[in-house]
N, C-alpha and C positions, 0 to 999 in steps of 0.2 A: 426908581424901580423899573426893571425891564423883564420881558419874557425872553427866554433863550432855549434853543433846541437842547433838550436834556442830555443828548449824547455828547455835547461839547463840554459838559461838566463832569464827564466820566461815568455817566449812568449807562448801563448796558441795555440799550433799547433799540439798537439798529436792527436792520433786517437780519443780520448775521448773528445777533445776540451780543455784539461787542459795543464798544463806545467809539467816539471819534475824537477823543482827547489826544491832540497832537502837539499842543504847545500850552504855555502857561497863561496866555492872554485872558482867556475866559475865567480861569481860576483867580488870577490877579484882580480882575474886575469884580469878581464876587466878594473879594475881601473889602472893597470900598463902596460897593453898591449892591442893593438887594436884587438878585436875579432869580426869577421864578422859572424853574425848568419845566418844559412841556415836551411831550412826544405826541404830536397829532395822530400818528398812525396807531399808537396804543389807545389814545383817547377815542379813536374811531372804531375800536374793537378788534384790531389786528393783533395777532399773537407775536411774541418774540421768543425765538427767532421766527422769521417768516420768509417766504419765497421773495426774491427781489422784485421790485415793481418799477415801472416807468410810465410816464404819460405818453399816450399815443394820440396823434391827431392834433398836436399843438402844445399849449402850455397850460399852467394852472388856471389862467384866465379863461382859456377855451373850455376847460373842464367845468368851471363854474357857469359858463354860458351854455352848457349842454352840447358843445361842439367837439369835445375831446373826451377821452376816458383814461383811467388808470388801469393797467393790466399787469398781472404778475408774469414772471417768466414762464409759468406753466400755461398761460393763456386765460387765466381766470380774471374776470372783471372785478376790480376792487374799488371802483369809483365811489360807490356809496359810503364806504368806510372812510375814504379820504375826505369827502365832503363833511361827514359827521365830525371827524377829527378837527377839521378846519373851523367848523361852527363852534365846537367845544372850546377850542383855543381862543377864538374871538370872545366867547362868553367870559372866560377867565380875564382877558385883557380889559373888557368893559367893567367887570365887577371890581377890578383893582385899579381902574383908571390908568392903565398902562398905555404909553404912547410910543413905545419902541420894542422891536423884536429883533433878536440876533439869531439868524438862521444858519443851518448847516448847508453849505454850498452844494449845489448839484442835486439835492434831494428832491424827489417828486412832491414832497409836502412842504419842506422848509427852504428849498432852494431859492436863492435871491440873485437874480441876474442871469444865471445859467442853470440849465437842467439837462439831463440826458434826453436824447431825441426819441426814445421809445423803441429803438431797434435792439437794445441790449448789446450794443457793439462798442460802447464807450464814447460814442460821438455826442457832442454837446450842441445845444442850440440856445439862443438868447431867450430868456423868459424866466418866470417865477414858478415855484411849486404851487400846489393848490392852497395850502394854508397861507403862504406868503401873499398870494394874489388876493385872498379874502381880506387879510389884514390891511393890505394896501388900499383896497376899496373902501375901507373904513377909517382911513386917515392915519394909520399907524406907520411910523417910520421904520424902515427896514435896513438892516445891516447884515452883510455876510460875515461869517467868522473870519474870512480872509481879510476883511477891512477893519478888524478890531485893532 
């Protein structure tokens, strides 16, 4: 059993109200293994659709350390919602004894290995999203959808 970003299974939960279903790999995996869909941004109380958000001042690890923040494109600080969503996702993983998470690449919550740099310009930097960073801290293996 694994956790997976809900948008990868076709659930309309992205900032735009769409999904990120781009290929059949996640669906194929769901046919042979139990995948528990989570959307940390919704778990943190953010609406769908919502204004796009990016991490400013670093990565998800920096946000967890209080050194970065998550801001939406309108300039509103949504850091607290991201931390709550990460904590709720971790709770689900612990309750179900899940040891792996498949995350949506480049997401400020679920990004694994690369995220947008906070400038809303499409530039990337190396690092994880907030939820992914918290899961990594707790020994959960991380896989990007690109590595499925």
